[in-house]
Structures are given as structure tokens and as C-alpha cells.
N, C-alpha and C positions, 0 to 999 in steps of 0.2 A: 029905771035903775041907773044911777049915776056912779061913774068911777071917780075915785078921789085918791090923791097921793099927797101926803104931807109928812113933814118931820114932826117930831114930838111937840116942839114948841109952837108949831102951826095948828095943832089940833085944838078944837074947841072943847070945853068941858063936856058938852053933850056928846061929841064924837068919841072922846076918850071913854066916857061911860058906856056907850053902846058897843065899842070895841071890846071892852072888858066883859060886858054882859054876854056878848056872843062867844067869846073865848071860854067863859065859864060854862055856858050852855053846852058847847060841844065837848070840851075836854074834861070837865068835871062831871057834868050830869049825863051826857051821852056815852062817853068813853070811860068814865069812872077813874080818871087820872087824878090822883091826889098829890099835888106838888105846889110849890110857891110859884104862881104864874107871873107875878110882877117881880121880875128878876133884875131890874135895873138896865136891861138891854133896851127896853122901850125908849129910854131917853136918848139913845144914840141911833135909833132905827128910823128908817123910812117906812111909813105905814101906808099900805095900798089896800083899798077896800071899795066895795060896792055898797051903796046905801039906797034904800027905797024911800028915803025921806023920813022914815021912822026908825028902822033897824039897820044895822050893819049886817048884810046878808052874805058877804064873802069877805075874807080878810087874809092878809099876809104881812109880815114885817121882814125887813132886810137890814142887815148891819154889816159893816166892814169887819173882816177877820184876817186880812192880810193886805199887802200893798195893792194887789190886783184881784183880790178875792172878797166876795160878799156871801154871807150865809142867810138863807131864807128860812123862816120858821113860823110857827103858830098859824099854819095854813088851814083855813076852814071855809066851808060853805054851809049855810043853814038850809038851803034848798038843793037837794040832791037830784041828779039825773036831768038837769035842765041846761047843762053846758056852762054854768056860771063859773065853775072851777077852771075850766079851760080859758074862758075870757079873763078871769083874774090872773092866771099865770102869764098869758100872752101880754096883757097890758102891764102887769107888774114887772115882767122882765124888761120891757121897753123903758119903764120909769127907772128901774135899777140902773140900766145902762146910762141913761141921761144923768142921773143923780150922782152915781159913784164912779162912772167911767172905768169899770172893772173889766177883767177878761174872763173871770170864772165865777159861777154861782154854785154854791154847795147847799145841800139840805140833808136833813136826817128824816128819811121817809119811813113811815110805818109800813111794814111789809105788805099789808093789804092795799096800800096806795101806790106801790112801786110801778105797776103797769101804767097808771095814769101819768106818772112823771116820765116814764120811758117815752110815752107818746108826745111829751112836751120837749123831748130831746135830751133828757138827763140819762146818765149812765151810772150803773152801780159800781162803786169803787171800794167796797168793804165787804167783809163777811157780816152775817147777821149778828146783832147784839141786842141786849135788853136795855131799854130806856123807859123809866117809869112803869116797868112791868109789861111793856109791849115790845114785840120784836121790831127792830128798825134796821135799816141799811143806809149807809152814807151814799149819796148820789151827787154828781156834779155835771155841769154843762158849761162848755166854753162858748163865750159870746163875742 
């Protein structure tokens, strides 16, 4: 499994295709989220992912939302319970630090994933709210 970190313009056509395929598999097919996935944020994002040579097996994107703030989103793993999400977050945070030089990372966590992010050092900073029909909480981590 290879960790890759690239800006949108650095992605190959095959990498972009596999990223979008994995996002569709998790968010649309597994979680039944119906929304416009391609929201133009991809073009300004850093894309961090694991690839097994064929598939993107874990993925996140990060984009600047303030002078010292980056937001992480579209976090997914195709292989659950193997520690891939933890590896993705740990290596992703390091890449975000290098690429953006930010002080804070924010994310909108699905409620069921909140404990995972807490283990990664994120703290809840909002009440629960609905996003695409799923309960979310805003979380942040200072780095």
C-alpha cells in the first residue's frame, strides 16, 4: 500500500478517476448520501490517499479555509478495521502541515466517526447538526 499526496494538477487521470470512484462507493452507495460530490473544492485541495496499485483504498482532501486554518473532508477507507484510517490521518496531517503551514485543522465528522477523530487529537467544537441527512459535529485540532 503506497501513500500519495498531490495537488489537483499533479493527479493523473487514473488517480482522479479512482478517487472519485472510491468516494462514490462510500458516500453514495454505502452511506446513501445524495449530493453533488464534485463541488469545485477538489481543484484547490491537497489530495492524500493510499493506493494498492489498482484502487484508492483510503482518501482525504484538505483545503485552506482561513489564513492559518485548513479543512479536511471526504475522508474514507474501503478496508475497515485494518488501521488504514489511522495511517491516513497521521500521514495526511503531516502532509497538510508541510503543504499549508497551518496551525489548525477542522473537519465535519459524522457522529459515528467522532471517537475515531478524538483518538487522532481532534476536539468537538459544535453542537450536532444535520449535513446531507446525517448527524455531524465540527471538530478541530491545533498542530
